[in-house]
C-alpha positions as CSV (number, residue, x, y, z in Angstrom):
1,M,88.3,72.0,117.1
2,G,91.5,73.2,115.5
3,E,95.1,73.1,116.7
4,I,97.6,75.8,117.7
5,V,100.2,75.8,114.9
6,G,102.3,78.7,116.2
7,A,102.7,81.5,118.7
8,A,104.8,84.6,119.0
9,V,105.4,87.5,121.2
10,V,106.0,90.3,118.8
11,S,107.2,93.9,119.4
12,H,104.9,96.6,118.0
13,V,103.9,100.2,118.3
14,P,100.5,101.6,117.4
15,P,101.7,103.5,114.3
16,I,102.2,100.3,112.4
17,V,98.5,100.4,111.6
18,M,98.9,103.8,110.0
19,P,99.1,104.2,106.2
20,E,102.7,104.2,105.0
21,D,102.8,107.8,104.0
22,V,101.6,108.9,107.5
23,R,104.1,106.6,109.2
24,R,106.9,108.0,107.1
25,G,105.7,111.6,107.7
26,L,106.1,111.0,111.4
27,N,109.6,109.6,111.0
28,N,111.3,112.2,108.7
29,G,110.4,110.3,105.6
30,E,111.8,107.0,106.8
31,E,110.0,103.7,107.3
32,S,110.4,102.1,110.7
33,S,112.4,98.8,110.5
34,L,109.5,97.2,112.4
35,V,107.0,97.2,109.5
36,P,109.3,95.4,106.9
37,G,110.3,93.0,109.7
38,L,106.7,92.1,110.4
39,H,106.1,91.6,106.6
40,R,109.1,89.3,106.6
41,L,107.8,87.4,109.7
42,R,104.6,86.8,107.9
43,A,106.2,85.7,104.6
44,E,108.8,83.4,106.2
45,C,106.8,82.0,109.1
46,L,103.0,82.7,109.3
47,D,102.2,82.0,105.6
48,R,104.0,78.7,105.7
49,L,101.9,77.5,108.7
50,G,98.7,77.7,106.6
51,A,96.7,78.9,109.6
52,D,93.1,80.0,108.9
53,T,92.6,81.9,112.1
54,F,94.9,84.4,114.0
55,V,94.3,85.3,117.6
56,V,95.9,88.6,118.6
57,F,96.2,89.8,122.2
58,D,96.9,93.5,122.1
59,T,96.7,96.1,124.9
60,H,96.3,98.9,122.3
61,W,92.9,97.9,121.0
62,F,90.4,98.5,123.8
63,T,87.0,96.9,123.7
64,L,84.1,97.0,126.2
65,V,83.9,93.2,126.0
66,E,86.5,90.5,126.6
67,M,87.1,89.7,123.0
68,V,85.9,90.3,119.4
69,V,85.8,87.6,116.8
70,T,86.1,89.2,113.4
71,S,83.9,86.8,111.5
72,H,81.5,89.3,110.0
73,G,81.7,90.1,106.3
74,R,83.7,93.2,107.1
75,R,84.5,95.4,110.1
76,T,84.8,99.1,109.4
77,G,85.0,102.2,111.5
78,N,87.4,104.7,113.0
79,Y,89.8,103.9,115.8
80,T,91.3,106.3,118.3
81,S,94.1,104.9,120.4
82,D,93.4,105.1,124.1
83,D,97.1,105.4,124.9
84,L,98.0,107.6,122.0
85,P,94.9,109.7,121.2
86,G,96.8,112.7,119.9
87,G,98.9,110.5,117.5
88,M,96.2,108.2,116.4
89,P,92.8,110.0,116.3
90,A,90.0,108.5,114.3
91,M,92.2,106.2,112.2
92,P,89.9,104.5,109.6
93,Y,90.0,100.8,109.4
94,D,88.3,98.4,107.0
95,I,89.2,94.7,107.5
96,P,87.7,91.6,106.0
97,G,86.1,89.0,108.2
98,D,85.0,85.4,107.5
99,P,81.3,84.9,107.8
100,E,81.7,81.1,107.1
101,R,83.4,80.5,110.4
102,P,81.3,78.4,112.8
103,D,81.7,81.0,115.5
104,S,80.5,83.8,113.1
105,G,79.4,87.0,114.8
106,W,80.2,85.8,118.3
107,T,81.6,88.1,120.9
108,A,82.1,87.5,124.6
């Protein structure tokens, strides 16, 4: 069993998962200050902790189960935001997993 090495409550908005050109297109060509801030948080804090697992509690990513552990080889699909379906319809995602995790493939 591992240990908790950090925790944070982080401000966010659903468009942070959009490609940069789409985000900028929605914001008169400008980048939101939130995205560079999150990159800075990762570089200055998260990367230094050396954690091998991140647990994210997010009200924007609805599932029909209580949680999803992304330990498959990859997770791909299209996501439509429940609370912003007009602004985020069928956003493609392709994220790596970690099939070597002991809890691989488990959902509850």
